[in-house]
N, C-alpha and C positions, 0 to 999 in steps of 0.2 A: 476513608473515601479514596485515598490514593490507589489502593489495591483494586477497588471496584472500577475505578476509571481505567486502570491499566488492563484489567480483564476485558472490559468492553472494547477498548481499542485493539487489544490482541485478537479479540473475536473477529474483527474485520479482516485481519491478516489470515486467520484460520479459514474464514469463509472464502477469501480470495484464492487460497491454496486449493481448497476443495473444488471450487468452481473451475479452476484451471485443470485439475486432475480429471474431473468428470465430464467437462465439456470444453476442451481446449480450443475448439474451432473459433469461438468468438474472439479470444485473445490473439490467436494466430492470425485472424483476419485483420485485426487492428495493426498488428506488427507488419504484416505484408503491405497494408495500405501506406505505411511509412517507409517501404522499401527495405524492411528488416527481415531477417530469416525467421520463419515460424518456430524453429526449434528454441528460440529464446524464451518461449513460454515455460520451458522446464526449469531453467535457472531462476526465472521469476517465481515459480512455484516454490522452489527450495528457499529462496530469499524470504518469501512470505512466511514460511514455516519458521525460519531462523529468527525473523523479526518478532513473530508471535512469542516464541520462547524467550527471546531477549527482553521483551517488555514485561514478562512475568517474573523473571529471575532477578531479584533486587540488585546484585552486583553489576548487571549488564544493562540496566534500564536506561541510563544516560546515553551510552553509545548506541544502543538499539534505537532509542527515540530520535537521535540525530540522523542515523542512517534511514530510518523509516520516514522521517520528514523529507529528506532528499528524495527518497523513492516516490513518495506521494506527489511531491512537486514535479518530478520528472515524468511520472506516468500520467499526470494530469494533461500533459501535452497531447497524448493519444486520444483524449476525449474532447479536445477543443474542436468541436464540429458545430459551428453556430446554427446550421440548418436543422440540427437534431436536438430538440429540447432535452431529451433524456440524457444524451451524452454531455450536454452542457451542465446538467445538474450533477453528473459525476465529476466533471471538471472542477466545479466550484466545491463540491464535497471533498475532493482530494486536497485542494488547497487549504480548506478549513481544517482538515485532519492534520496536514503538515504544520499549520499554525499551532494547533493544540499539542502536537508532539514537540515542537520547539519550546513551548511553555513547560512541558513535562521535563525536557532535558535541562532547562534553565533552573528548575526547582531542585535538581540533583547536584550534589557537590562531589 
């Protein structure tokens, strides 16, 4: 079950990378809305791919899970838009994923 769970979580990061690659404008808009440069979408894409791989390769699961948890918690800030129910669901989802990643990291020695 551990591998299945890691594959499912890694798939989220893969999807995030694909979304940023094929339609970067949405992420760029969120970044600009916070006064950040739009080009940050590209390092975020690379990080998504690295986290996907790190969650799948057993020796790197714990550090990848810790970094991924921090990434999810940090990026949830961009979705804290109380007037937009869709963005708020992403905000809560990111925090929940961060919690699951912390549990995954804690289960690794």
